[in-house]
PyMOL Python script that loads the backbone (N, CA, C, O; Angstrom):
from pymol import cmd

cmd.read_pdbstr("""\
ATOM      1  N   MET A   1      14.121  21.152 -28.220  1.00  0.00           N
ATOM      2  CA  MET A   1      14.561  19.872 -27.976  1.00  0.00           C
ATOM      3  C   MET A   1      13.964  18.484 -28.189  1.00  0.00           C
ATOM      4  O   MET A   1      12.843  18.135 -27.818  1.00  0.00           O
ATOM      5  N   LYS A   2      15.148  17.502 -29.043  1.00  0.00           N
ATOM      6  CA  LYS A   2      14.529  16.053 -29.488  1.00  0.00           C
ATOM      7  C   LYS A   2      14.393  14.959 -28.560  1.00  0.00           C
ATOM      8  O   LYS A   2      15.405  14.413 -28.118  1.00  0.00           O
ATOM      9  N   LEU A   3      12.875  14.472 -28.116  1.00  0.00           N
ATOM     10  CA  LEU A   3      12.736  13.381 -27.562  1.00  0.00           C
ATOM     11  C   LEU A   3      13.108  12.116 -28.197  1.00  0.00           C
ATOM     12  O   LEU A   3      12.613  11.757 -29.266  1.00  0.00           O
ATOM     13  N   THR A   4      14.244  11.228 -27.345  1.00  0.00           N
ATOM     14  CA  THR A   4      14.695  10.091 -28.290  1.00  0.00           C
ATOM     15  C   THR A   4      12.617   8.908 -28.088  1.00  0.00           C
ATOM     16  O   THR A   4      11.638   9.318 -27.464  1.00  0.00           O
ATOM     17  N   LYS A   5      12.720   7.597 -28.849  1.00  0.00           N
ATOM     18  CA  LYS A   5      11.814   7.132 -28.574  1.00  0.00           C
ATOM     19  C   LYS A   5      12.115   6.169 -27.121  1.00  0.00           C
ATOM     20  O   LYS A   5      11.104   5.828 -26.507  1.00  0.00           O
ATOM     21  N   GLN A   6      13.360   5.763 -26.611  1.00  0.00           N
ATOM     22  CA  GLN A   6      13.502   5.870 -25.557  1.00  0.00           C
ATOM     23  C   GLN A   6      12.965   6.739 -24.608  1.00  0.00           C
ATOM     24  O   GLN A   6      11.939   6.540 -23.958  1.00  0.00           O
ATOM     25  N   ARG A   7      13.903   7.980 -24.539  1.00  0.00           N
ATOM     26  CA  ARG A   7      14.081   8.420 -23.273  1.00  0.00           C
ATOM     27  C   ARG A   7      12.327   8.959 -23.881  1.00  0.00           C
ATOM     28  O   ARG A   7      12.318  10.164 -23.627  1.00  0.00           O
ATOM     29  N   LEU A   8      11.471   8.734 -24.281  1.00  0.00           N
ATOM     30  CA  LEU A   8      10.025   8.950 -24.520  1.00  0.00           C
ATOM     31  C   LEU A   8       8.718   8.079 -23.731  1.00  0.00           C
ATOM     32  O   LEU A   8       7.696   8.568 -23.250  1.00  0.00           O
ATOM     33  N   LYS A   9       9.139   6.604 -23.780  1.00  0.00           N
ATOM     34  CA  LYS A   9       9.157   5.488 -23.495  1.00  0.00           C
ATOM     35  C   LYS A   9       9.450   5.737 -21.663  1.00  0.00           C
ATOM     36  O   LYS A   9       8.685   5.344 -20.783  1.00  0.00           O
ATOM     37  N   GLU A  10      10.268   6.207 -21.528  1.00  0.00           N
ATOM     38  CA  GLU A  10      10.925   6.327 -20.054  1.00  0.00           C
ATOM     39  C   GLU A  10       9.997   7.700 -19.351  1.00  0.00           C
ATOM     40  O   GLU A  10      10.314   7.726 -18.162  1.00  0.00           O
ATOM     41  N   ILE A  11       9.494   8.261 -19.497  1.00  0.00           N
ATOM     42  CA  ILE A  11       8.723   9.431 -19.230  1.00  0.00           C
ATOM     43  C   ILE A  11       7.003   8.936 -19.089  1.00  0.00           C
ATOM     44  O   ILE A  11       6.349   9.139 -18.066  1.00  0.00           O
ATOM     45  N   ILE A  12       6.634   8.479 -19.926  1.00  0.00           N
ATOM     46  CA  ILE A  12       5.278   7.432 -19.754  1.00  0.00           C
ATOM     47  C   ILE A  12       5.418   6.692 -18.782  1.00  0.00           C
ATOM     48  O   ILE A  12       4.821   7.023 -17.758  1.00  0.00           O
ATOM     49  N   LYS A  13       5.980   5.846 -18.772  1.00  0.00           N
ATOM     50  CA  LYS A  13       6.557   5.261 -17.556  1.00  0.00           C
ATOM     51  C   LYS A  13       6.291   5.570 -16.370  1.00  0.00           C
ATOM     52  O   LYS A  13       5.484   4.886 -15.740  1.00  0.00           O
ATOM     53  N   GLU A  14       6.983   6.801 -15.732  1.00  0.00           N
ATOM     54  CA  GLU A  14       7.612   6.939 -14.973  1.00  0.00           C
ATOM     55  C   GLU A  14       5.961   7.441 -14.752  1.00  0.00           C
ATOM     56  O   GLU A  14       5.535   6.817 -13.780  1.00  0.00           O
ATOM     57  N   GLU A  15       4.891   8.347 -15.317  1.00  0.00           N
ATOM     58  CA  GLU A  15       3.931   9.021 -15.108  1.00  0.00           C
ATOM     59  C   GLU A  15       3.285   7.703 -14.854  1.00  0.00           C
ATOM     60  O   GLU A  15       3.253   7.447 -13.650  1.00  0.00           O
ATOM     61  N   ILE A  16       3.007   7.219 -15.258  1.00  0.00           N
ATOM     62  CA  ILE A  16       1.834   5.863 -15.297  1.00  0.00           C
ATOM     63  C   ILE A  16       2.303   5.254 -13.717  1.00  0.00           C
ATOM     64  O   ILE A  16       1.332   4.807 -13.106  1.00  0.00           O
ATOM     65  N   LYS A  17       3.332   5.183 -13.130  1.00  0.00           N
ATOM     66  CA  LYS A  17       3.955   4.965 -12.325  1.00  0.00           C
ATOM     67  C   LYS A  17       2.893   5.413 -10.952  1.00  0.00           C
ATOM     68  O   LYS A  17       2.090   4.888 -10.181  1.00  0.00           O
ATOM     69  N   ASN A  18       3.608   6.959 -11.303  1.00  0.00           N
ATOM     70  CA  ASN A  18       3.128   7.923 -10.707  1.00  0.00           C
ATOM     71  C   ASN A  18       1.647   8.160  -9.922  1.00  0.00           C
ATOM     72  O   ASN A  18       1.161   8.417  -8.821  1.00  0.00           O
ATOM     73  N   LEU A  19       1.289   7.866 -11.389  1.00  0.00           N
ATOM     74  CA  LEU A  19      -0.271   7.166 -11.297  1.00  0.00           C
ATOM     75  C   LEU A  19      -0.986   6.745 -10.608  1.00  0.00           C
ATOM     76  O   LEU A  19      -1.938   7.261 -10.022  1.00  0.00           O
ATOM     77  N   ASN A  20      -0.475   5.450 -10.609  1.00  0.00           N
ATOM     78  CA  ASN A  20      -0.510   4.295  -9.437  1.00  0.00           C
ATOM     79  C   ASN A  20      -0.257   4.560  -8.297  1.00  0.00           C
ATOM     80  O   ASN A  20      -0.818   3.730  -7.582  1.00  0.00           O
ATOM     81  N   GLU A  21       0.466   5.503  -7.542  1.00  0.00           N
ATOM     82  CA  GLU A  21       1.062   5.558  -6.757  1.00  0.00           C
ATOM     83  C   GLU A  21      -0.140   6.106  -5.436  1.00  0.00           C
ATOM     84  O   GLU A  21      -0.212   5.929  -4.219  1.00  0.00           O
ATOM     85  N   ALA A  22      -1.103   6.963  -6.644  1.00  0.00           N
ATOM     86  CA  ALA A  22      -1.355   8.281  -6.471  1.00  0.00           C
ATOM     87  C   ALA A  22      -3.052   7.843  -5.810  1.00  0.00           C
ATOM     88  O   ALA A  22      -3.677   8.627  -5.096  1.00  0.00           O
ATOM     89  N   ARG A  23      -3.744   6.065  -6.336  1.00  0.00           N
ATOM     90  CA  ARG A  23      -4.395   5.788  -5.987  1.00  0.00           C
ATOM     91  C   ARG A  23      -4.439   4.793  -4.812  1.00  0.00           C
ATOM     92  O   ARG A  23      -5.572   4.421  -4.507  1.00  0.00           O
ATOM     93  N   TYR A  24      -3.410   4.294  -4.094  1.00  0.00           N
ATOM     94  CA  TYR A  24      -2.866   3.747  -2.461  1.00  0.00           C
ATOM     95  C   TYR A  24      -3.058   4.782  -1.550  1.00  0.00           C
ATOM     96  O   TYR A  24      -2.725   5.908  -1.919  1.00  0.00           O
ATOM     97  N   GLN A  25      -3.385   4.680  -0.773  1.00  0.00           N
ATOM     98  CA  GLN A  25      -3.273   5.417   0.645  1.00  0.00           C
ATOM     99  C   GLN A  25      -2.717   3.950   1.348  1.00  0.00           C
ATOM    100  O   GLN A  25      -3.081   2.838   0.965  1.00  0.00           O
ATOM    101  N   GLU A  26      -1.841   4.185   2.362  1.00  0.00           N
ATOM    102  CA  GLU A  26      -0.816   3.311   3.324  1.00  0.00           C
ATOM    103  C   GLU A  26      -1.390   3.714   4.772  1.00  0.00           C
ATOM    104  O   GLU A  26      -1.684   4.824   5.214  1.00  0.00           O
ATOM    105  N   ILE A  27      -1.440   2.638   5.269  1.00  0.00           N
ATOM    106  CA  ILE A  27      -2.143   2.091   6.706  1.00  0.00           C
ATOM    107  C   ILE A  27      -0.900   1.966   7.505  1.00  0.00           C
ATOM    108  O   ILE A  27      -0.269   1.427   6.596  1.00  0.00           O
ATOM    109  N   THR A  28      -0.193   2.019   8.301  1.00  0.00           N
ATOM    110  CA  THR A  28       1.216   1.338   9.323  1.00  0.00           C
ATOM    111  C   THR A  28       0.149   0.967  10.009  1.00  0.00           C
ATOM    112  O   THR A  28      -0.890   1.537  10.341  1.00  0.00           O
ATOM    113  N   ILE A  29       0.772  -0.529  10.226  1.00  0.00           N
ATOM    114  CA  ILE A  29       0.136  -1.447  11.433  1.00  0.00           C
ATOM    115  C   ILE A  29       1.026  -1.897  12.300  1.00  0.00           C
ATOM    116  O   ILE A  29       2.202  -1.884  11.938  1.00  0.00           O
ATOM    117  N   SER A  30       0.795  -2.244  13.226  1.00  0.00           N
ATOM    118  CA  SER A  30       2.473  -2.631  14.211  1.00  0.00           C
ATOM    119  C   SER A  30       2.314  -4.713  14.222  1.00  0.00           C
ATOM    120  O   SER A  30       1.323  -5.431  14.089  1.00  0.00           O
ATOM    121  N   LEU A  31       3.878  -5.069  14.455  1.00  0.00           N
ATOM    122  CA  LEU A  31       3.681  -6.203  13.665  1.00  0.00           C
ATOM    123  C   LEU A  31       3.431  -7.108  14.772  1.00  0.00           C
ATOM    124  O   LEU A  31       3.235  -8.305  14.561  1.00  0.00           O
ATOM    125  N   ASP A  32       3.429  -6.987  15.055  1.00  0.00           N
ATOM    126  CA  ASP A  32       2.226  -8.014  16.109  1.00  0.00           C
ATOM    127  C   ASP A  32       0.898  -8.914  15.435  1.00  0.00           C
ATOM    128  O   ASP A  32       0.428 -10.035  15.630  1.00  0.00           O
ATOM    129  N   ASP A  33       0.571  -7.706  14.500  1.00  0.00           N
ATOM    130  CA  ASP A  33      -1.290  -8.711  14.439  1.00  0.00           C
ATOM    131  C   ASP A  33      -0.877  -8.712  12.364  1.00  0.00           C
ATOM    132  O   ASP A  33      -1.778  -8.577  11.536  1.00  0.00           O
ATOM    133  N   PHE A  34       0.522  -8.881  12.006  1.00  0.00           N
ATOM    134  CA  PHE A  34       0.689  -9.471  10.553  1.00  0.00           C
ATOM    135  C   PHE A  34      -0.263 -10.566  10.301  1.00  0.00           C
ATOM    136  O   PHE A  34      -1.145 -10.473   9.447  1.00  0.00           O
ATOM    137  N   ASP A  35      -0.114 -11.435  10.923  1.00  0.00           N
ATOM    138  CA  ASP A  35      -1.123 -12.327  11.078  1.00  0.00           C
ATOM    139  C   ASP A  35      -2.096 -12.403  10.957  1.00  0.00           C
ATOM    140  O   ASP A  35      -2.412 -13.361  10.252  1.00  0.00           O
ATOM    141  N   LYS A  36      -3.155 -11.625  11.438  1.00  0.00           N
ATOM    142  CA  LYS A  36      -4.301 -11.661  11.600  1.00  0.00           C
ATOM    143  C   LYS A  36      -4.993 -10.813  10.831  1.00  0.00           C
ATOM    144  O   LYS A  36      -6.221 -10.789  10.747  1.00  0.00           O
ATOM    145  N   VAL A  37      -4.121 -10.002  10.175  1.00  0.00           N
ATOM    146  CA  VAL A  37      -4.309  -8.887   8.946  1.00  0.00           C
ATOM    147  C   VAL A  37      -4.089  -9.887   7.630  1.00  0.00           C
ATOM    148  O   VAL A  37      -4.798  -9.687   6.644  1.00  0.00           O
ATOM    149  N   ARG A  38      -3.172 -10.894   7.615  1.00  0.00           N
ATOM    150  CA  ARG A  38      -2.783 -11.159   6.444  1.00  0.00           C
ATOM    151  C   ARG A  38      -3.678 -12.716   6.416  1.00  0.00           C
ATOM    152  O   ARG A  38      -3.571 -13.529   5.498  1.00  0.00           O
ATOM    153  N   LYS A  39      -4.369 -12.857   7.371  1.00  0.00           N
ATOM    154  CA  LYS A  39      -5.659 -14.048   6.816  1.00  0.00           C
ATOM    155  C   LYS A  39      -7.441 -13.355   7.055  1.00  0.00           C
ATOM    156  O   LYS A  39      -8.554 -13.880   7.021  1.00  0.00           O
ATOM    157  N   LEU A  40      -7.013 -12.147   7.262  1.00  0.00           N
ATOM    158  CA  LEU A  40      -7.703 -10.944   7.097  1.00  0.00           C
ATOM    159  C   LEU A  40      -7.858 -10.945   5.424  1.00  0.00           C
ATOM    160  O   LEU A  40      -8.000 -11.850   4.603  1.00  0.00           O
ATOM    161  N   LEU A  41      -7.825 -10.455   5.391  1.00  0.00           N
ATOM    162  CA  LEU A  41      -7.297 -10.009   3.924  1.00  0.00           C
ATOM    163  C   LEU A  41      -6.080 -10.734   2.627  1.00  0.00           C
ATOM    164  O   LEU A  41      -5.287 -10.121   1.913  1.00  0.00           O
ATOM    165  N   LYS A  42      -6.491 -13.005   2.758  1.00  0.00           N
ATOM    166  CA  LYS A  42      -5.718 -13.312   2.392  1.00  0.00           C
ATOM    167  C   LYS A  42      -6.084 -12.842   0.796  1.00  0.00           C
ATOM    168  O   LYS A  42      -5.274 -11.947   0.557  1.00  0.00           O
ATOM    169  N   PRO A  43      -6.875 -13.029  -0.305  1.00  0.00           N
ATOM    170  CA  PRO A  43      -6.573 -12.415  -1.493  1.00  0.00           C
ATOM    171  C   PRO A  43      -5.603 -11.425  -1.763  1.00  0.00           C
ATOM    172  O   PRO A  43      -4.939 -11.519  -2.795  1.00  0.00           O
ATOM    173  N   LYS A  44      -5.378 -10.214  -0.745  1.00  0.00           N
ATOM    174  CA  LYS A  44      -4.794  -9.649  -1.409  1.00  0.00           C
ATOM    175  C   LYS A  44      -3.760  -8.996  -0.495  1.00  0.00           C
ATOM    176  O   LYS A  44      -3.715  -7.873   0.008  1.00  0.00           O
ATOM    177  N   ARG A  45      -2.729 -10.325  -0.422  1.00  0.00           N
ATOM    178  CA  ARG A  45      -2.006 -10.074  -0.104  1.00  0.00           C
ATOM    179  C   ARG A  45       0.035  -9.379  -0.979  1.00  0.00           C
ATOM    180  O   ARG A  45       1.247  -9.415  -0.769  1.00  0.00           O
ATOM    181  N   GLN A  46      -0.903  -8.922  -1.836  1.00  0.00           N
ATOM    182  CA  GLN A  46       0.221  -8.409  -2.603  1.00  0.00           C
ATOM    183  C   GLN A  46       0.519  -6.761  -2.058  1.00  0.00           C
ATOM    184  O   GLN A  46       1.478  -6.094  -2.446  1.00  0.00           O
ATOM    185  N   HIS A  47      -0.673  -6.216  -0.942  1.00  0.00           N
ATOM    186  CA  HIS A  47      -0.117  -5.039  -1.172  1.00  0.00           C
ATOM    187  C   HIS A  47       0.239  -4.581   0.735  1.00  0.00           C
ATOM    188  O   HIS A  47       0.096  -3.546   1.386  1.00  0.00           O
ATOM    189  N   ILE A  48       0.726  -5.932   1.050  1.00  0.00           N
ATOM    190  CA  ILE A  48       1.181  -5.834   1.985  1.00  0.00           C
ATOM    191  C   ILE A  48       2.268  -5.378   1.679  1.00  0.00           C
ATOM    192  O   ILE A  48       2.667  -5.805   0.596  1.00  0.00           O
ATOM    193  N   VAL A  49       3.046  -4.557   2.269  1.00  0.00           N
ATOM    194  CA  VAL A  49       4.200  -3.581   2.281  1.00  0.00           C
ATOM    195  C   VAL A  49       5.266  -4.085   3.674  1.00  0.00           C
ATOM    196  O   VAL A  49       4.950  -3.935   4.854  1.00  0.00           O
ATOM    197  N   LYS A  50       6.156  -4.505   3.338  1.00  0.00           N
ATOM    198  CA  LYS A  50       7.710  -3.979   4.219  1.00  0.00           C
ATOM    199  C   LYS A  50       8.501  -2.633   3.912  1.00  0.00           C
ATOM    200  O   LYS A  50       9.079  -2.106   2.962  1.00  0.00           O
ATOM    201  N   HIS A  51       8.047  -2.235   5.943  1.00  0.00           N
ATOM    202  CA  HIS A  51       8.709  -1.298   5.578  1.00  0.00           C
ATOM    203  C   HIS A  51      10.513  -1.612   5.955  1.00  0.00           C
ATOM    204  O   HIS A  51      11.111  -2.550   6.483  1.00  0.00           O
ATOM    205  N   PRO A  52      10.937  -0.265   5.357  1.00  0.00           N
ATOM    206  CA  PRO A  52      12.846  -1.142   5.050  1.00  0.00           C
ATOM    207  C   PRO A  52      12.782  -0.809   6.912  1.00  0.00           C
ATOM    208  O   PRO A  52      12.248  -1.823   7.360  1.00  0.00           O
ATOM    209  N   TYR A  53      13.070   0.075   8.013  1.00  0.00           N
ATOM    210  CA  TYR A  53      13.535   0.948   8.641  1.00  0.00           C
ATOM    211  C   TYR A  53      12.942   0.787   9.835  1.00  0.00           C
ATOM    212  O   TYR A  53      13.466   1.400  10.764  1.00  0.00           O
ATOM    213  N   SER A  54      11.823   0.013  10.114  1.00  0.00           N
ATOM    214  CA  SER A  54      10.855  -0.406  10.919  1.00  0.00           C
ATOM    215  C   SER A  54      11.242  -1.977  11.065  1.00  0.00           C
ATOM    216  O   SER A  54      11.055  -2.896  10.268  1.00  0.00           O
ATOM    217  N   THR A  55      11.857  -1.977  12.378  1.00  0.00           N
ATOM    218  CA  THR A  55      11.176  -3.749  12.678  1.00  0.00           C
ATOM    219  C   THR A  55       9.394  -3.539  13.335  1.00  0.00           C
ATOM    220  O   THR A  55       8.545  -4.246  12.792  1.00  0.00           O
ATOM    221  N   ARG A  56       9.058  -2.836  14.163  1.00  0.00           N
ATOM    222  CA  ARG A  56       7.682  -2.963  14.140  1.00  0.00           C
ATOM    223  C   ARG A  56       6.683  -2.775  13.757  1.00  0.00           C
ATOM    224  O   ARG A  56       5.656  -2.766  14.435  1.00  0.00           O
ATOM    225  N   THR A  57       6.773  -2.576  12.525  1.00  0.00           N
ATOM    226  CA  THR A  57       5.555  -1.790  11.547  1.00  0.00           C
ATOM    227  C   THR A  57       5.833  -2.451   9.846  1.00  0.00           C
ATOM    228  O   THR A  57       6.966  -2.697   9.431  1.00  0.00           O
ATOM    229  N   PHE A  58       4.774  -2.626   9.155  1.00  0.00           N
ATOM    230  CA  PHE A  58       4.294  -2.747   8.162  1.00  0.00           C
ATOM    231  C   PHE A  58       3.208  -2.282   7.103  1.00  0.00           C
ATOM    232  O   PHE A  58       2.311  -1.588   7.582  1.00  0.00           O
ATOM    233  N   GLY A  59       3.136  -2.560   5.690  1.00  0.00           N
ATOM    234  CA  GLY A  59       2.141  -1.355   5.486  1.00  0.00           C
ATOM    235  C   GLY A  59       1.491  -1.899   4.909  1.00  0.00           C
ATOM    236  O   GLY A  59       1.843  -2.497   3.892  1.00  0.00           O
ATOM    237  N   LEU A  60      -0.089  -1.870   5.521  1.00  0.00           N
ATOM    238  CA  LEU A  60      -1.171  -2.196   4.016  1.00  0.00           C
ATOM    239  C   LEU A  60      -1.591  -0.933   2.787  1.00  0.00           C
ATOM    240  O   LEU A  60      -1.913   0.254   2.837  1.00  0.00           O
ATOM    241  N   LYS A  61      -1.409  -1.809   1.862  1.00  0.00           N
ATOM    242  CA  LYS A  61      -1.744  -0.118   0.411  1.00  0.00           C
ATOM    243  C   LYS A  61      -2.884  -0.824   0.545  1.00  0.00           C
ATOM    244  O   LYS A  61      -3.026  -2.041   0.663  1.00  0.00           O
ATOM    245  N   VAL A  62      -4.170   0.564   0.499  1.00  0.00           N
ATOM    246  CA  VAL A  62      -5.362   0.521   0.081  1.00  0.00           C
ATOM    247  C   VAL A  62      -5.805   1.292  -0.546  1.00  0.00           C
ATOM    248  O   VAL A  62      -5.433   2.465  -0.509  1.00  0.00           O
ATOM    249  N   ASP A  63      -7.133   0.657  -1.633  1.00  0.00           N
ATOM    250  CA  ASP A  63      -7.292   1.860  -2.890  1.00  0.00           C
ATOM    251  C   ASP A  63      -7.952   3.322  -1.954  1.00  0.00           C
ATOM    252  O   ASP A  63      -8.838   3.234  -1.104  1.00  0.00           O
ATOM    253  N   LYS A  64      -7.584   4.008  -2.177  1.00  0.00           N
ATOM    254  CA  LYS A  64      -8.240   5.524  -1.674  1.00  0.00           C
ATOM    255  C   LYS A  64      -9.645   5.282  -1.033  1.00  0.00           C
ATOM    256  O   LYS A  64     -10.017   5.414   0.133  1.00  0.00           O
ATOM    257  N   LYS A  65     -10.534   4.753  -2.543  1.00  0.00           N
ATOM    258  CA  LYS A  65     -12.069   4.648  -2.366  1.00  0.00           C
ATOM    259  C   LYS A  65     -12.126   3.273  -0.926  1.00  0.00           C
ATOM    260  O   LYS A  65     -12.997   3.455  -0.075  1.00  0.00           O
ATOM    261  N   ASP A  66     -11.617   2.580  -0.837  1.00  0.00           N
ATOM    262  CA  ASP A  66     -11.478   1.512  -0.311  1.00  0.00           C
ATOM    263  C   ASP A  66     -11.198   1.836   1.693  1.00  0.00           C
ATOM    264  O   ASP A  66     -11.860   1.141   2.463  1.00  0.00           O
ATOM    265  N   TYR A  67     -10.352   2.743   2.189  1.00  0.00           N
ATOM    266  CA  TYR A  67     -10.008   3.356   2.577  1.00  0.00           C
ATOM    267  C   TYR A  67     -10.394   2.961   3.974  1.00  0.00           C
ATOM    268  O   TYR A  67      -9.725   2.379   4.828  1.00  0.00           O
ATOM    269  N   ASN A  68     -11.597   3.400   4.009  1.00  0.00           N
ATOM    270  CA  ASN A  68     -11.888   4.035   5.430  1.00  0.00           C
ATOM    271  C   ASN A  68     -12.594   2.439   5.731  1.00  0.00           C
ATOM    272  O   ASN A  68     -12.459   1.883   6.821  1.00  0.00           O
ATOM    273  N   LYS A  69     -13.500   1.711   4.357  1.00  0.00           N
ATOM    274  CA  LYS A  69     -14.078   0.263   5.094  1.00  0.00           C
ATOM    275  C   LYS A  69     -12.554  -0.581   5.778  1.00  0.00           C
ATOM    276  O   LYS A  69     -12.543  -1.482   6.617  1.00  0.00           O
ATOM    277  N   THR A  70     -11.433   0.030   5.134  1.00  0.00           N
ATOM    278  CA  THR A  70     -10.628  -1.429   5.773  1.00  0.00           C
ATOM    279  C   THR A  70     -10.234  -1.195   6.684  1.00  0.00           C
ATOM    280  O   THR A  70     -10.215  -2.139   7.474  1.00  0.00           O
ATOM    281  N   LEU A  71      -9.540   0.471   7.311  1.00  0.00           N
ATOM    282  CA  LEU A  71      -9.612   1.052   8.513  1.00  0.00           C
ATOM    283  C   LEU A  71     -10.830   0.379   9.792  1.00  0.00           C
ATOM    284  O   LEU A  71     -10.660  -0.194  10.868  1.00  0.00           O
ATOM    285  N   GLU A  72     -11.962   0.765   9.078  1.00  0.00           N
ATOM    286  CA  GLU A  72     -12.500   0.402   9.452  1.00  0.00           C
ATOM    287  C   GLU A  72     -13.256  -1.083  10.367  1.00  0.00           C
ATOM    288  O   GLU A  72     -13.871  -1.374  11.393  1.00  0.00           O
ATOM    289  N   LEU A  73     -12.539  -1.801   8.847  1.00  0.00           N
ATOM    290  CA  LEU A  73     -13.119  -3.344   9.699  1.00  0.00           C
ATOM    291  C   LEU A  73     -11.892  -3.847  10.602  1.00  0.00           C
ATOM    292  O   LEU A  73     -11.789  -4.613  11.560  1.00  0.00           O
ATOM    293  N   LEU A  74     -10.990  -3.038   9.830  1.00  0.00           N
ATOM    294  CA  LEU A  74      -9.353  -4.033  11.102  1.00  0.00           C
ATOM    295  C   LEU A  74      -9.284  -2.963  12.338  1.00  0.00           C
ATOM    296  O   LEU A  74      -8.345  -3.065  13.128  1.00  0.00           O
ATOM    297  N   MET A  75     -10.148  -2.061  12.494  1.00  0.00           N
ATOM    298  CA  MET A  75     -10.270  -2.152  14.183  1.00  0.00           C
ATOM    299  C   MET A  75     -11.227  -2.334  14.455  1.00  0.00           C
ATOM    300  O   MET A  75     -11.424  -1.696  15.489  1.00  0.00           O
ATOM    301  N   LYS A  76     -12.290  -2.985  14.107  1.00  0.00           N
ATOM    302  CA  LYS A  76     -13.110  -3.888  14.663  1.00  0.00           C
ATOM    303  C   LYS A  76     -13.076  -5.277  15.396  1.00  0.00           C
ATOM    304  O   LYS A  76     -13.845  -5.921  16.111  1.00  0.00           O
ATOM    305  N   LYS A  77     -11.517  -5.464  14.753  1.00  0.00           N
ATOM    306  CA  LYS A  77     -10.928  -6.560  14.821  1.00  0.00           C
ATOM    307  C   LYS A  77      -9.838  -6.977  15.834  1.00  0.00           C
ATOM    308  O   LYS A  77      -9.197  -8.011  16.023  1.00  0.00           O
ATOM    309  N   ARG A  78      -9.903  -5.341  16.607  1.00  0.00           N
ATOM    310  CA  ARG A  78      -9.310  -4.907  17.140  1.00  0.00           C
ATOM    311  C   ARG A  78      -7.192  -5.404  17.062  1.00  0.00           C
ATOM    312  O   ARG A  78      -6.404  -6.071  17.733  1.00  0.00           O
ATOM    313  N   ILE A  79      -7.160  -4.440  15.653  1.00  0.00           N
ATOM    314  CA  ILE A  79      -6.006  -4.335  14.899  1.00  0.00           C
ATOM    315  C   ILE A  79      -5.191  -3.137  15.011  1.00  0.00           C
ATOM    316  O   ILE A  79      -5.756  -2.128  14.589  1.00  0.00           O
ATOM    317  N   ASP A  80      -4.115  -2.988  15.428  1.00  0.00           N
ATOM    318  CA  ASP A  80      -3.368  -2.249  15.923  1.00  0.00           C
ATOM    319  C   ASP A  80      -3.100  -1.028  15.202  1.00  0.00           C
ATOM    320  O   ASP A  80      -1.976  -0.537  15.301  1.00  0.00           O
ATOM    321  N   VAL A  81      -4.062  -0.420  14.423  1.00  0.00           N
ATOM    322  CA  VAL A  81      -3.492   0.379  13.711  1.00  0.00           C
ATOM    323  C   VAL A  81      -2.980   1.569  13.307  1.00  0.00           C
ATOM    324  O   VAL A  81      -4.053   2.147  13.138  1.00  0.00           O
ATOM    325  N   GLN A  82      -2.218   2.315  13.043  1.00  0.00           N
ATOM    326  CA  GLN A  82      -1.617   3.989  13.295  1.00  0.00           C
ATOM    327  C   GLN A  82      -2.070   4.791  12.302  1.00  0.00           C
ATOM    328  O   GLN A  82      -1.850   6.002  12.316  1.00  0.00           O
ATOM    329  N   GLY A  83      -2.902   4.053  11.130  1.00  0.00           N
ATOM    330  CA  GLY A  83      -2.691   4.566   9.998  1.00  0.00           C
ATOM    331  C   GLY A  83      -3.508   5.686   9.907  1.00  0.00           C
ATOM    332  O   GLY A  83      -3.496   6.378   8.888  1.00  0.00           O
TER     333      GLY A  83
END
""", "prot")
cmd.dss("prot")
cmd.show_as("cartoon", "prot")
cmd.util.cbc("prot")
cmd.orient("prot")
């Protein structure tokens, strides 16, 4: 089986993408608390994810190592976490 350069590049990109996704864990939060979360985590806005099929929740991608700290912070601020 011969691999072309283009196919090899595609395979490498897919693997890198899979590795990056494995680094994150998602916390599901009620849409009512969106403004609170955005203000609380201002520098990390790029990690807020909109769920395409849900009109009541959104997601927050967090590094696995920071998951517990972030979850604890959100709960202390009385944010409705479903994570």
